[in-house]
DRENDO-1510 file (C-alpha; in Angstrom, 1 decimal, always signed):
<recs>
REC; n; res; u; v; w
REC; 1; MET; -61.6; +203.2; +326.1 .
REC; 2; ILE; -60.5; +203.4; +322.5 .
REC; 3; GLY; -61.7; +200.8; +320.1 .
REC; 4; SER; -61.4; +199.7; +316.6 .
REC; 5; LEU; -64.1; +197.7; +314.6 .
REC; 6; ASN; -63.5; +196.0; +311.3 .
REC; 7; LEU; -66.4; +194.1; +309.6 .
REC; 8; THR; -67.0; +192.3; +306.4 .
REC; 9; CYS; -69.4; +189.8; +305.0 .
REC; 10; LEU; -67.5; +189.3; +301.7 .
REC; 11; ASN; -64.8; +186.8; +302.2 .
REC; 12; PHE; -63.3; +184.9; +299.2 .
REC; 13; PRO; -63.8; +182.1; +298.5 .
REC; 14; ASP; -66.2; +181.2; +301.4 .
REC; 15; ASP; -67.0; +182.2; +305.0 .
REC; 16; ARG; -63.9; +182.7; +307.0 .
REC; 17; GLU; -63.3; +182.9; +310.6 .
REC; 18; GLY; -64.6; +185.7; +312.5 .
REC; 19; SER; -63.3; +186.9; +315.9 .
REC; 20; ILE; -63.7; +189.4; +318.6 .
REC; 21; VAL; -60.6; +190.4; +320.5 .
REC; 22; LEU; -60.7; +192.4; +323.8 .
REC; 23; LEU; -57.2; +193.7; +324.8 .
REC; 24; GLY; -56.8; +195.4; +328.2 .
REC; 25; ASP; -54.2; +196.3; +330.7 .
REC; 26; LYS; -55.2; +193.4; +332.9 .
REC; 27; GLY; -56.3; +190.8; +330.5 .
REC; 28; THR; -56.9; +189.5; +327.0 .
REC; 29; VAL; -59.9; +187.5; +325.5 .
REC; 30; LYS; -60.2; +186.3; +321.9 .
REC; 31; ILE; -63.3; +184.5; +320.8 .
REC; 32; GLY; -63.2; +183.0; +317.2 .
REC; 33; GLY; -63.9; +180.2; +314.9 .
REC; 34; LYS; -66.3; +180.0; +311.9 .
REC; 35; SER; -69.2; +180.4; +314.2 .
REC; 36; MET; -67.6; +182.4; +317.0 .
REC; 37; ASN; -67.5; +179.0; +318.8 .
REC; 38; LYS; -64.0; +178.8; +320.0 .
REC; 39; MET; -62.4; +180.4; +323.1 .
REC; 40; LEU; -58.9; +181.1; +321.6 .
REC; 41; GLU; -57.6; +183.2; +324.5 .
REC; 42; TRP; -58.6; +183.9; +328.1 .
REC; 43; GLU; -55.8; +185.4; +330.2 .
REC; 44; PHE; -56.1; +187.7; +333.1 .
REC; 45; ALA; -53.5; +189.2; +335.6 .
REC; 46; THR; -55.8; +188.1; +338.4 .
REC; 47; PRO; -57.2; +184.6; +338.2 .
REC; 48; HIS; -60.9; +184.0; +338.8 .
REC; 49; PRO; -62.5; +180.7; +339.8 .
REC; 50; ASP; -64.6; +180.6; +336.6 .
REC; 51; ASP; -61.6; +181.0; +334.3 .
REC; 52; ALA; -61.5; +177.2; +333.5 .
REC; 53; LEU; -65.2; +177.3; +332.5 .
REC; 54; ALA; -64.5; +180.0; +330.0 .
REC; 55; ARG; -61.5; +178.3; +328.5 .
REC; 56; GLN; -63.7; +175.2; +328.0 .
REC; 57; ALA; -66.6; +177.0; +326.3 .
REC; 58; ASP; -65.9; +175.6; +322.8 .
REC; 59; TYR; -68.8; +174.1; +320.9 .
REC; 60; GLU; -69.5; +172.6; +317.6 .
REC; 61; PRO; -72.5; +174.2; +315.8 .
REC; 62; PRO; -74.4; +172.4; +313.1 .
REC; 63; THR; -73.6; +175.0; +310.5 .
REC; 64; VAL; -71.4; +178.0; +310.0 .
REC; 65; TYR; -74.3; +180.1; +311.3 .
REC; 66; GLY; -74.2; +178.5; +314.6 .
REC; 67; PHE; -77.4; +178.2; +316.6 .
REC; 68; GLY; -78.7; +181.6; +315.6 .
REC; 69; HIS; -81.3; +183.1; +317.8 .
REC; 70; GLN; -83.0; +179.7; +318.9 .
REC; 71; GLU; -82.2; +180.0; +322.5 .
REC; 72; MET; -83.5; +183.5; +322.8 .
REC; 73; TYR; -86.6; +182.7; +320.8 .
REC; 74; ARG; -87.2; +179.8; +323.3 .
REC; 75; ARG; -86.7; +182.0; +326.3 .
REC; 76; VAL; -89.1; +184.7; +325.0 .
REC; 77; GLY; -91.8; +182.0; +324.1 .
REC; 78; MET; -91.6; +180.6; +327.7 .
REC; 79; THR; -92.1; +184.1; +329.0 .
REC; 80; LEU; -95.0; +184.8; +326.8 .
REC; 81; ARG; -96.7; +181.4; +327.6 .
REC; 82; ARG; -96.3; +181.9; +331.4 .
REC; 83; GLY; -97.5; +185.5; +331.3 .
REC; 84; GLU; -94.6; +186.7; +333.5 .
REC; 85; GLN; -91.2; +188.2; +333.0 .
REC; 86; SER; -88.4; +185.6; +333.3 .
REC; 87; GLU; -84.8; +186.7; +334.2 .
REC; 88; ALA; -83.7; +184.4; +331.3 .
REC; 89; ALA; -85.5; +186.3; +328.7 .
REC; 90; PRO; -84.2; +189.6; +327.4 .
REC; 91; ASP; -86.2; +192.7; +327.9 .
REC; 92; GLY; -86.5; +196.0; +326.0 .
REC; 93; HIS; -83.9; +197.7; +328.1 .
REC; 94; GLU; -81.3; +195.1; +327.2 .
REC; 95; GLY; -82.3; +195.1; +323.6 .
REC; 96; ARG; -82.0; +198.9; +323.4 .
REC; 97; LYS; -78.3; +198.7; +324.4 .
REC; 98; SER; -77.5; +196.8; +321.2 .
REC; 99; VAL; -79.5; +199.3; +319.1 .
REC; 100; LEU; -77.8; +202.3; +320.7 .
REC; 101; LEU; -74.3; +200.8; +320.0 .
REC; 102; LEU; -75.1; +200.2; +316.4 .
REC; 103; ASP; -76.6; +203.6; +316.0 .
REC; 104; GLY; -73.5; +205.1; +317.5 .
REC; 105; LEU; -71.2; +203.2; +315.1 .
REC; 106; TYR; -73.3; +204.3; +312.1 .
REC; 107; ARG; -73.4; +207.9; +313.4 .
REC; 108; SER; -69.6; +208.0; +313.9 .
REC; 109; ASN; -69.0; +206.7; +310.4 .
REC; 110; ARG; -71.5; +209.1; +308.8 .
REC; 111; THR; -70.3; +212.2; +310.6 .
REC; 112; GLY; -66.7; +211.3; +311.4 .
REC; 113; GLU; -67.2; +212.4; +314.9 .
REC; 114; ILE; -66.4; +210.5; +318.2 .
REC; 115; VAL; -69.4; +208.9; +319.8 .
REC; 116; ARG; -69.3; +208.4; +323.5 .
REC; 117; PHE; -71.2; +205.6; +325.3 .
REC; 118; PRO; -73.6; +205.3; +326.8 .
REC; 119; ALA; -75.0; +207.2; +323.9 .
REC; 120; ALA; -78.2; +209.2; +324.5 .
</recs>
């Protein structure tokens, strides 16, 4: 897979729309809106029964920042109160995937080298 990543947090004159676009040989997905709250495209060569749900996933957040991490905090809190691991709460293994991705992006930028995933 070859990817391109462009990021900014400096948009004149105010926060602008952000988006994530995944383009593949069998489908395209684009999520956008000021809070990444709009399903702009969801098209695949082979339909799936849940496609209609994805196309209707838009929501209106209270601010440009969306709902932040409130749902994750709620799930972790429930897990801690019950004293048992819940499938709804993220664990360290899932969190590490995000950290490895960010580390790989920074490493590639710093060294100019290609970083392959999963990164070790």
